[in-house]
C-alpha positions in Angstrom: -56.4 -137.2 -81.1 -56.8 -138.9 -77.8 -59.8 -137.3 -76.1 -59.6 -139.3 -72.8 -59.0 -137.3 -69.7 -55.6 -138.0 -68.2 -55.0 -140.1 -65.2 -52.8 -138.3 -62.7 -50.0 -140.3 -61.1 -48.3 -138.7 -58.0 -44.8 -140.0 -57.4 -42.0 -140.8 -59.8 -40.6 -143.8 -58.0 -40.8 -147.4 -59.2 -44.5 -147.8 -58.6 -45.5 -144.5 -60.1 -43.4 -145.0 -63.2 -44.7 -148.5 -63.7 -48.3 -147.3 -63.3 -47.7 -144.5 -65.8 -46.2 -146.9 -68.3 -49.0 -149.4 -68.1 -51.6 -146.6 -68.6 -49.8 -145.3 -71.7 -49.5 -148.8 -73.2 -53.3 -148.9 -73.0 -53.7 -145.6 -74.8 -54.6 -143.6 -71.7 -52.9 -140.2 -71.3 -51.0 -139.7 -68.0 -49.6 -136.8 -66.1 -46.8 -138.1 -63.9 -46.1 -135.7 -61.0 -42.6 -135.8 -59.4 -41.6 -133.1 -56.9 -37.9 -133.6 -57.4 -35.8 -131.6 -58.0 -38.0 -128.7 -56.9 -38.3 -130.4 -53.6 -35.9 -133.2 -52.6 -36.0 -135.8 -49.8 -33.7 -136.9 -47.1 -32.4 -139.8 -49.1 -32.7 -139.0 -52.9 -29.6 -137.7 -54.6 -30.8 -137.0 -58.2 -33.8 -135.8 -60.2 -34.1 -139.1 -62.1 -37.3 -141.1 -62.0 -37.1 -144.5 -60.3 -34.0 -143.6 -58.3 -32.9 -146.5 -56.1 -32.1 -145.1 -52.6 -31.5 -148.3 -50.7 -30.1 -151.6 -52.1 -29.5 -152.1 -55.8 -30.7 -155.7 -55.6 -34.1 -157.0 -56.9 -33.3 -160.2 -55.0 -33.6 -163.7 -56.3 -34.3 -164.2 -60.0 -35.2 -167.9 -59.6 -38.7 -168.2 -61.2 -39.1 -171.8 -60.2 -38.1 -171.8 -56.6 -38.6 -168.3 -55.1 -41.7 -166.1 -54.8 -39.7 -162.9 -55.7 -38.2 -164.6 -58.8 -41.8 -165.7 -59.8 -42.9 -162.0 -59.4 -40.0 -161.0 -61.8 -41.2 -163.6 -64.3 -44.9 -162.4 -64.1 -43.9 -158.8 -64.5 -41.8 -159.6 -67.6 -44.8 -161.3 -69.1 -47.0 -158.2 -68.3 -44.6 -155.8 -70.1 -43.1 -154.2 -67.0 -41.0 -151.1 -67.7 -39.2 -151.7 -64.4 -38.2 -155.2 -65.3 -37.2 -154.1 -68.8 -34.9 -151.5 -67.3 -33.5 -153.9 -64.7 -32.7 -156.6 -67.3 -30.9 -154.0 -69.4 -28.8 -152.8 -66.5 -28.1 -156.0 -64.6 -24.9 -156.7 -62.7 -23.2 -159.8 -61.4 -24.9 -160.9 -58.1 -24.9 -164.7 -57.9 -28.5 -165.9 -58.3 -29.9 -162.5 -57.6 -30.9 -159.7 -60.0 -28.9 -156.6 -59.1 -28.8 -153.4 -61.2 -26.5 -150.5 -62.0 -28.6 -147.9 -60.1 -27.7 -145.0 -62.4 -28.2 -146.9 -65.6 -31.5 -148.3 -64.3 -32.9 -144.9 -63.4 -31.7 -143.3 -66.6 -33.4 -146.1 -68.6 -36.8 -145.6 -66.9 -36.6 -141.8 -67.2 -35.7 -142.0 -70.9 -38.6 -144.4 -71.6 -41.2 -142.2 -70.0 -39.7 -139.0 -71.5 -40.1 -140.7 -75.0 -43.7 -141.8 -74.4 -46.0 -139.3 -76.1 -48.9 -140.1 -73.8 -46.9 -139.3 -70.7 -46.4 -135.8 -69.4 -43.9 -135.4 -66.6 -44.7 -132.5 -64.3 -42.0 -131.5 -61.9 -44.0 -130.2 -59.0 -45.2 -131.2 -55.5 -48.9 -132.1 -55.3 -50.0 -131.6 -51.7 -53.7 -131.8 -52.4 -55.0 -133.6 -55.6 -57.5 -131.1 -57.1 -61.2 -132.2 -57.1 -61.4 -132.1 -60.9 -58.8 -134.9 -61.2 -61.2 -137.7 -61.5 -58.6 -140.5 -61.5 -55.5 -140.3 -59.4 -52.9 -142.9 -58.4 -50.9 -141.9 -55.3 -47.5 -143.7 -55.4 -45.4 -141.5 -53.2 -43.7 -144.3 -51.4 -42.2 -144.2 -47.9 -41.3 -140.5 -48.1 -44.8 -139.0 -48.8 -44.7 -135.3 -48.3 -46.1 -133.9 -45.1 -48.9 -132.0 -47.0 -50.1 -135.1 -48.8 -49.8 -137.1 -45.6 -52.2 -134.7 -43.9 -54.7 -135.0 -46.7 -54.6 -138.8 -46.5 -55.1 -138.6 -42.7 -58.1 -136.3 -43.2 -59.7 -138.7 -45.7 -59.0 -141.9 -43.7 -59.8 -140.6 -40.3 -56.7 -142.3 -38.8 -52.9 -141.9 -38.9 -50.9 -143.9 -41.3 -48.8 -146.6 -39.7 -45.0 -146.2 -39.8 -41.7 -148.0 -39.4 -38.0 -147.2 -40.0 -36.2 -148.3 -43.1 -32.3 -148.2 -43.1 -29.8 -147.8 -45.8 -26.5 -149.8 -46.3 -23.2 -148.2 -46.9 -21.3 -148.3 -50.2 -17.5 -148.9 -50.5 -15.1 -148.0 -53.3 -13.9 -151.3 -54.8 -10.2 -150.3 -55.0 -10.1 -149.6 -51.3 -10.9 -153.3 -50.4 -7.9 -155.5 -49.5 -8.2 -158.5 -51.8 -5.2 -160.2 -50.1 -7.8 -160.8 -47.3 -11.1 -160.8 -49.2 -12.0 -162.9 -52.2 -14.7 -163.2 -54.9 -17.3 -166.0 -54.6 -21.0 -166.5 -54.7 -22.5 -168.6 -51.9 -22.3 -172.3 -53.0 -20.9 -170.9 -56.3 -24.4 -170.2 -57.7 -24.5 -168.5 -61.1 -27.2 -165.9 -61.5 -28.7 -163.6 -64.3 -25.5 -161.6 -64.9 -23.0 -163.6 -62.8 -20.2 -166.1 -63.0 -20.6 -167.8 -59.6 -18.0 -165.5 -58.1 -20.0 -162.3 -57.8 -19.6 -161.2 -54.2 -16.6 -159.9 -52.3 -16.3 -161.9 -49.1 -14.6 -160.7 -45.9 -13.8 -163.5 -43.4 -13.9 -163.3 -39.6 -12.2 -165.4 -37.0 -14.2 -166.0 -33.8 -12.2 -163.3 -32.1 -12.7 -160.8 -35.0 -16.4 -161.5 -34.8 -16.7 -161.1 -31.0 -14.8 -157.8 -31.2 -17.0 -156.6 -34.1 -20.3 -157.4 -32.2 -19.0 -155.6 -29.1 -18.3 -152.5 -31.3 -21.7 -152.6 -32.9 -23.4 -152.8 -29.5 -21.3 -149.9 -28.0 -21.4 -147.7 -31.1 -23.2 -144.3 -30.9 -26.5 -144.4 -32.8 -28.6 -141.8 -34.4 -30.9 -140.1 -31.9 -34.7 -140.3 -32.6 -37.0 -137.4 -32.6 -39.9 -137.6 -30.1 -42.5 -138.4 -32.8 -40.4 -141.3 -34.0 -39.9 -143.1 -30.8 -42.9 -145.5 -31.0 -42.2 -146.4 -34.6 -41.4 -150.1 -35.1 -38.8 -151.5 -37.5 -39.7 -153.7 -40.5 -38.1 -157.1 -39.8 -37.0 -157.5 -43.4 -34.7 -154.4 -43.2 -33.4 -154.3 -39.6 -30.3 -152.2 -38.9 -27.2 -154.3 -38.3 -26.8 -153.1 -34.7 -30.4 -153.9 -33.9 -29.8 -157.5 -35.1 -26.7 -157.7 -32.9 -28.8 -156.6 -29.9 -31.0 -159.7 -30.4 -28.2 -162.1 -29.5 -24.5 -162.5 -30.2 -25.0 -165.3 -32.7 -27.8 -163.5 -34.7 -25.5 -161.9 -37.3 -23.6 -165.1 -38.1 -26.9 -166.8 -38.8 -28.2 -163.8 -40.8 -26.3 -161.4 -43.0 -22.9 -162.7 -41.8 -23.5 -166.4 -42.3 -20.4 -168.2 -43.5 -22.2 -171.2 -45.1 -21.4 -172.1 -48.8 -18.1 -170.1 -48.7 -14.5 -171.2 -48.7 -11.6 -168.8 -48.2 -8.9 -169.5 -50.8 -6.4 -167.5 -48.7 -6.8 -169.9 -45.9 -8.2 -173.2 -47.3 -7.3 -175.2 -44.2 -10.0 -173.5 -42.0 -13.5 -172.2 -42.6 -14.4 -168.6 -41.6 -16.4 -168.2 -38.5 -18.5 -165.4 -40.1 -18.4 -163.5 -43.4 -19.4 -160.1 -44.6 -20.4 -160.0 -48.3 -20.2 -157.0 -50.6 -22.2 -156.8 -53.8 -21.4 -154.8 -57.0 -23.4 -151.6 -57.0 -22.7 -150.0 -60.4 -21.9 -151.2 -64.0 -18.3 -150.1 -63.8 -17.7 -152.3 -60.8 -16.1 -149.5 -58.9 -18.7 -149.5 -56.1 -19.8 -152.3 -53.8 -22.5 -152.2 -51.1 -22.2 -154.1 -47.8 -25.0 -156.6 -48.0 -27.5 -156.5 -45.1 -25.7 -153.7 -43.4 -28.5 -151.2 -43.0 -27.6 -149.0 -40.0 -28.5 -146.2 -37.7 -25.0 -145.7 -36.4 -23.6 -142.2 -36.6 -21.4 -141.6 -39.7 -18.1 -141.4 -37.8 -19.0 -144.6 -35.9 -19.8 -146.4 -39.2 -16.4 -145.5 -40.7 -14.6 -146.7 -37.5 -16.6 -149.9 -36.9 -16.9 -151.0 -40.5 -13.2 -150.7 -41.0 -12.9 -153.5 -38.4 -14.2 -155.8 -41.1 -11.3 -157.9 -42.4 -10.3 -156.5 -45.8 -12.0 -153.1 -45.1 -9.3 -151.6 -42.8 -8.6 -148.9 -45.4 -12.1 -148.8 -46.9 -13.3 -145.5 -48.5 -17.0 -145.0 -48.4 -18.9 -143.6 -51.4 -22.0 -143.4 -49.1 -22.5 -144.2 -45.5 -25.6 -145.7 -44.1 -28.7 -143.8 -43.0 -32.2 -144.1 -41.6 -35.5 -142.8 -42.8 -39.1 -143.1 -41.6 -41.5 -145.1 -43.7 -45.3 -144.7 -43.8 -48.0 -147.0 -45.1 -51.8 -147.3 -45.0 -53.9 -149.7 -43.0 -54.8 -151.0 -46.5 -57.2 -153.9 -45.8 -59.4 -151.4 -44.0 -59.0 -148.4 -46.2 -58.6 -149.7 -49.8 -61.0 -151.8 -51.9 -60.0 -154.7 -54.1 -58.8 -152.5 -56.9 -56.6 -150.3 -54.6 -59.1 -147.4 -54.5 -59.6 -145.4 -51.3 -63.0 -146.4 -50.0 -63.6 -142.9 -48.6 -62.8 -141.3 -52.0 -62.7 -143.8 -54.9 -61.2 -141.4 -57.4 -57.9 -141.9 -55.5 -55.9 -145.1 -55.9 -52.8 -146.1 -54.1 -49.8 -148.0 -55.3 -46.3 -149.0 -54.1 -44.9 -149.1 -50.6 -47.5 -146.8 -49.2 -50.0 -149.7 -49.6 -48.1 -151.9 -47.3 -45.9 -154.0 -49.6 -42.2 -154.1 -49.1 -39.4 -154.2 -51.7 -38.6 -152.6 -55.0 -40.2 -155.3 -57.1 -43.3 -155.6 -55.0 -43.9 -151.9 -55.1 -43.5 -151.8 -58.9 -45.9 -154.8 -59.3 -48.6 -153.0 -57.3 -48.0 -149.9 -59.5 -48.4 -152.2 -62.5 -51.8 -153.4 -61.2 -52.9 -149.8 -60.3 -52.1 -148.6 -63.8 -54.0 -151.5 -65.4 -57.0 -151.0 -63.1 -57.2 -147.3 -63.8 -57.0 -147.9 -67.5 -59.8 -150.4 -67.4 -61.9 -148.0 -65.4 -61.2 -145.1 -67.8 -62.6 -147.2 -70.7 -65.6 -148.4 -68.6 -64.4 -152.0 -68.6 -64.8 -154.5 -65.9 -61.8 -154.8 -63.6 -60.8 -158.4 -62.9 -57.9 -158.7 -60.4 -55.3 -161.4 -61.0 -56.0 -164.7 -59.4 -54.6 -165.1 -55.8 -52.6 -168.1 -57.1 -50.3 -165.7 -58.9 -47.6 -163.6 -57.2 -49.4 -160.4 -58.2 -52.7 -161.7 -56.9 -51.3 -163.1 -53.7 -49.6 -159.7 -52.9 -52.8 -157.8 -53.8 -54.9 -160.1 -51.6 -52.5 -159.4 -48.7 -52.8 -155.7 -49.2 -56.5 -155.4 -49.7 -57.9 -158.3 -47.7 -55.0 -159.5 -45.6 -54.5 -159.1 -41.9 -57.6 -157.8 -40.3 -58.7 -160.6 -38.0 -59.1 -161.3 -34.4 -56.6 -163.6 -32.6 -56.2 -164.5 -29.0 -54.2 -161.4 -28.3 -56.8 -159.1 -29.9 -57.1 -157.4 -33.3 -54.2 -158.3 -35.5 -52.4 -155.3 -37.1 -51.6 -155.0 -40.8 -47.8 -155.0 -41.5 -45.7 -154.6 -44.6 -44.9 -157.8 -46.4 -42.5 -159.0 -49.1 -44.0 -161.4 -51.5 -43.6 -165.0 -50.2 -45.2 -168.4 -50.7 -47.1 -168.0 -47.4 -49.4 -165.6 -49.2 -50.4 -168.1 -51.9 -53.4 -170.5 -51.6 -52.1 -174.0 -51.0 -52.0 -176.6 -53.8 -55.2 -178.6 -54.3 -54.9 -181.9 -52.3 -54.8 -184.1 -55.4 -52.0 -182.0 -57.0 -50.1 -181.8 -53.7 -50.2 -185.6 -53.3 -48.8 -186.0 -56.8 -46.1 -183.4 -56.3 -45.0 -185.0 -53.0 -44.1 -188.3 -54.7 -41.0 -189.5 -56.5 -41.4 -191.2 -59.9 -41.4 -194.6 -58.1 -44.3 -193.6 -55.9 -42.2 -193.0 -52.7 -42.8 -189.9 -50.6 -40.6 -186.9 -50.8 -39.3 -185.6 -47.4 -37.9 -182.4 -45.9 -36.3 -179.8 -48.2 -36.9 -182.0 -51.3 -40.6 -181.9 -50.7 -40.6 -178.2 -50.0 -38.7 -177.4 -53.2 -41.1 -179.6 -55.2 -44.1 -177.7 -53.8 -42.5 -174.4 -54.6 -41.9 -175.4 -58.2 -45.6 -176.5 -58.4 -46.8 -173.2 -57.0 -44.7 -171.3 -59.5 -45.9 -173.4 -62.4 -49.5 -172.9 -61.3 -49.0 -169.2 -61.0 -47.6 -168.7 -64.5 -50.4 -170.7 -66.0 -53.0 -168.8 -64.1 -51.4 -165.5 -65.0 -51.5 -166.4 -68.7 -55.2 -167.3 -68.4 -55.9 -164.0 -66.7 -53.7 -162.0 -69.1 -55.6 -163.3 -72.1 -59.1 -163.1 -70.6 -59.5 -166.8 -69.8 -60.1 -166.3 -66.1 -63.7 -165.6 -64.9 -64.5 -162.7 -62.6 -64.9 -165.1 -59.7 -61.4 -166.5 -60.0 -60.5 -169.3 -57.6 
């Protein structure tokens, strides 16, 4: 019989589920607390664990040229439940990894239900009892008011906050394919794709100008007084906020036409393009890529039907907006994600100040491993900062507190990116920057070569850390 005291994980999202899985795989009993369905949220629709409430995309799966693809690869090597479920439920999405959101959540829920060391408790935890000596709080962007108040009381300051917006979903059979067409940008083939994985809706210049006018004039959701000073996260801006930044912003962002050719009109290139990505395994639902919005629902239906090919669109879900909260983690958390003011509490996921499904799950993975090592009295050795996990952890726990000319720099949420990684050693960089004949690489070719070198270094260093070949004072 396992006589270890359980670790309590609060929150059944991606980070909490990954933390619980990692603990159980290390023979540590877990109680996973999820308040749904007893208490729901403004955006969740089911009682399943790991429900995806925004996009169904885990973004690029390129482990040699993208930081998020590298994070995917690292998580697979570390026996991630989230990546296992994603790979089992992937959908066509060009070079990205997108999932059937229902199948994905069902797979995660079933895996944890079947795990004998995991007890799932369907209740809200507003105050973690004092006799819980090891707790992981992974409540995400929708932490309940009661628990938020407890965190404020322990930290002595308010959590920071920003708005996160949700994109609408369209029924596939309501899209006019005499106007739209299937194609991935530059015909790229991804994990479950064919190179023709997105539905593309083309705009003429006049169409585009009229659409931008409608976005700017459309009636938006009113903010409550307490929400007024909350900033947006730049990685998830509402479509109409992007339009406000300049009339050309959208066609150089989510509506860029590059790498696409309209077979219905081969003699001319589209001025702008809206893409839709498959959202479920059946292929009956497609989400409008990059179209997070705070437009009122009636306005969304009217304005988005201005998109060529969507004149008769029927919406399975319209967009929405919710408030997101996160900690000033570099100040409040130690290097193993423990709250300095009360070390029995660890934090994981978006509440720590990472952004994105995969990033959240990866921090849950680390929190679970750290808590397991602590439970057995073992030394906790964080992953090297040269790995995607280590780079993200360093950003969260040691990142942005510094003084610049404008004063103290504030901590902000971050997706994993190569800017978080230590640079290549000079000798290696000099080698990577050269062609076989000794000539220097330039421009994009040089950038791509360095990305490949960063990815190769990361996977080697991860393997060393995973099998105990990295000293405590990792480089």
